[in-house]
N, C-alpha and C positions, 0 to 999 in steps of 0.2 A: 702629389708630387709626380711630375712626368719624368720618365726615365730617358736619359740621353742615349741616342743610338750611337754605338761605337762601330767603327769600321776597322777591320784587320787587314793590313797589307801583307800579302804573301811575298816572300823573297823568292825570286826565280834564279836558279843557278844553271847556266848552260853547261851541259856535259856532266851533271851531277847525278848521283844515284840515291834514291830514297832508301834509307835503312830503318831499322827499328828505332834508332836513336837520333834520327834526323837525316839531313841531306849531306852527303859527302861528295866533294868535287873531285873529279878524276883528272889527274895530270894528262896533258896531251900526249906525251911520249908513251905512256902505257897503253892508251887506246890504239895507237898506231902499231905497236909491236906485238899485239896479242896473236894474231894470225895463226899459223900452223904450229908454232913453237910453244903454245900454251899447254902446260901439263900440271900435274898435281903439286909439284914442287913450287910452282908459281904461287899457289894458295898458301903453302907453308911459309914461304919467304915473305909474302905480303903480310900475313898475320904476325909472324915472328919478328921480322927485321924492319920492314918499311911501313910507312903510313899510306901506301897506295892501296886503295880499295878496289880489288879486281873482280869481285863477285857481281855478276849481272846475268841477264837472260841468256846471253851468248855463252858464258862460261859456266853456268850452273850445271850443265850436263857433264862437265869434267870434274866436278867436285865430288869426291868420294869420302863420306864421313868416317868410314872405318880406317882408311889410310891416314886421314888427318888426325884422328884420335891416337893412332899408333905412333905417328910422328911426334906428337906432343907428350905421349906417355913415357918416353925415354929420357925426358929432361926433368930433373928434380923440381924445378921452379914452375913447371906447367903440369905436373902430375895431378894436382887437384882438379884443374879444369878438365883434363882428359877423363878423369874418373867420373866427374859429374856428367860430361857429355856421353860417356858410355852408359851411365845409368838412365839418361833420357835419350836413348837411341832413336826413338820415334819422332824426334823433333824435325821440323822442316830444315832442309839444307841451309837456307838463308838464315834461319834463326841460329843454327849452330855456328855458322861462319861469323855472324855478327857477335855472338857471345865471345868467341875466340878473339876476334879482331879488337874488341873493346876491353877485354879483360887481361889479355896476355901482355906483359911488359915487353917493349920493343928492345931486343938485343940480338946479337948474332948467336945462333945456336947451331953448332955442328957436332954431330955425334953419329957414329956408325951404328947401324942396326945390328942386333945380335943375329948371327946366322949359325946354322948347324955345321959342325965339322964334318969332314968326309967319313970319319969313323961312325959318327952318329947317323949320318945318312945311310951308310951301309947297314947298320944295325936296324934302323927303321924299315929298310927294304926287306931284310930277312924276316922281320916280324910281320910285315904286311903279306909277304908271300906265304908264310906259315899260316897266317889267319885264313887265307883263301883255301889252303889245303885242308885244314882241320875244321873250318866252319865256325870259328870263334871271332869275336870282335877284337880290335887292337889291344884293348886293355887286358882282356882275359888271356889272349895269346902271349902277351908280355909276361904275365904272371905264370903261365904254364912253362915258358922257357926258363924262367928263373928257378923253377923247382928242379930242373934237370942239372946234372953235373956238367962240367965243361965238355968231357968226352961224350957223354950221352947226348948232349945238345948238338954237338958237331955231327955225330952219327945220325941223329934224327933228321937234321937239316939236309945232310947229303943223301940219305936214303929216301926220304919222303917228299921233301920240298924241292930239291934239285937232283932228281935221280939220274938225269942224262948229263949232268955237268961233271966234267973231269977236274975242273979247278975247285979249290977249297974256298969257301966264303968266310 
């Protein structure tokens, strides 16, 4: 019995990008608007909200996996994907982007990132400066300052960390 030769016709899409899961066609308006205004939030919005695939050779240099993981780790519905991508941190940027693009449900996600308060920033500055003076790392310095009473701590900081300072920290 002779085998019949089969021919496979390849579909060519103009303006498409080959991904791990097939070819995705790019809308004309996104190609024209990339220019100088392309930033990390374009990736986050593309993955999260729209179906526009913006990852290509021109934009791959702007893709930062750490920032993308952080952006998706603050939402409860994308926390599992972010945790998985943090576990496989050594994946190629394109593979990580494709995973997010095809696994994250499309919806508007707006949430502010947690930031340190001014008091926390001041406290960290004092701990960092004390660490430099006494030669400990941040964690050990924090433990050391916790062992001191409030008055002893203030006296130590003023006498040894900021000896020339007239204002109290």
